[in-house]
C-alpha positions as CSV (number, residue, x, y, z in Angstrom):
1,M,91.8,47.7,127.9
2,S,94.8,48.2,125.7
3,D,95.7,51.6,124.3
4,I,94.5,50.9,120.9
5,W,90.9,50.2,122.1
6,V,91.0,53.5,124.1
7,I,92.1,55.4,121.0
8,M,89.5,53.6,118.8
9,L,86.7,54.5,121.3
10,A,87.9,58.1,121.6
11,V,88.1,58.5,117.8
12,G,84.7,56.9,117.3
13,M,83.1,59.2,119.9
14,L,84.8,62.2,118.3
15,T,83.5,61.2,114.9
16,F,80.0,60.7,116.2
17,A,80.0,64.1,118.0
18,T,81.2,65.9,114.9
19,R,78.5,64.4,112.7
20,L,75.8,64.9,115.4
21,S,76.8,68.6,115.8
22,F,76.0,69.2,112.1
23,I,72.6,67.5,112.5
24,V,71.7,69.5,115.6
25,L,73.1,72.8,114.3
26,L,71.7,72.6,110.8
27,E,68.2,71.8,112.2
28,R,68.0,75.4,113.6
29,W,70.0,77.2,110.9
30,Q,68.9,78.1,107.4
31,T,71.6,77.9,104.8
32,P,71.9,81.2,102.8
33,P,71.0,80.8,99.1
34,L,74.5,81.8,98.0
35,L,76.0,79.0,100.1
36,K,73.5,76.5,98.8
37,R,74.4,77.4,95.2
38,A,78.1,77.2,95.9
39,L,77.8,73.8,97.6
40,R,76.2,72.3,94.4
41,F,79.7,72.5,92.8
42,V,81.7,70.8,95.5
43,P,81.3,67.2,94.2
44,V,82.3,68.3,90.7
45,S,85.3,70.2,92.0
46,V,86.5,67.3,94.2
47,L,86.1,64.7,91.5
48,T,88.0,67.0,89.0
49,A,90.8,67.4,91.5
50,I,91.1,63.7,91.9
51,I,90.8,62.6,88.3
52,T,92.8,65.4,86.4
53,P,96.2,64.4,87.8
54,E,95.6,60.8,86.8
55,L,94.8,61.9,83.3
56,V,97.6,64.3,82.6
57,M,100.4,62.8,84.8
58,P,100.0,59.0,84.5
59,S,103.7,58.4,85.1
60,G,104.3,61.2,87.6
61,A,105.4,63.7,84.9
62,L,103.1,66.0,82.8
63,D,102.2,64.1,79.6
64,L,99.9,65.9,77.2
65,S,100.9,63.9,74.1
66,L,98.7,61.7,71.9
67,G,100.6,58.7,73.4
68,N,98.9,59.2,76.8
69,A,96.1,56.6,76.6
70,R,94.5,57.8,79.9
71,L,94.2,61.4,78.6
72,L,92.7,60.3,75.3
73,A,90.2,58.0,77.1
74,G,89.3,60.8,79.5
75,L,88.7,63.2,76.6
76,V,86.4,60.6,75.0
77,A,84.5,60.1,78.3
78,I,84.1,63.9,78.6
79,V,82.6,64.2,75.2
80,V,80.3,61.3,75.7
81,A,79.2,62.7,79.1
82,W,78.6,66.1,77.5
83,K,76.6,64.7,74.6
84,T,74.6,62.0,76.3
85,R,74.4,63.0,80.0
86,N,74.4,59.3,80.7
87,I,76.8,57.9,83.3
88,V,76.7,54.4,82.0
89,W,77.6,55.4,78.5
90,T,80.3,57.7,79.8
91,I,82.0,54.8,81.8
92,V,81.6,52.3,78.9
93,A,83.1,54.8,76.4
94,G,86.0,55.9,78.6
95,M,86.9,52.4,79.8
96,G,86.4,50.9,76.3
97,T,88.7,53.6,74.8
98,L,91.3,53.0,77.5
99,L,91.2,49.2,76.9
100,L,91.5,49.6,73.1
101,L,94.4,52.1,73.4
102,L,96.3,49.9,76.0
103,M,95.9,46.8,73.8
104,R,97.5,48.2,70.7
């Protein structure tokens, strides 16, 4: 067996063991209410950390001007998400705005 297969097998077993440990441990452990409430905000925080740099730094430098099409489309998407609470309308509005701004 070549080295790459040994490495792939070891990494696969390590990944499986890591995931299994959470299943086995969490079966016996009750999550404290404070931690449960805090974990609800993890997806929003991670998504914000990924998207915000793309909106405010499209070319690698901070751009908060009205010429930044991504920022304007992101702001439109934020308003639509806030008003409608509908993911489909949010995506359509944001992508539509970005397309219109890039075409001009």
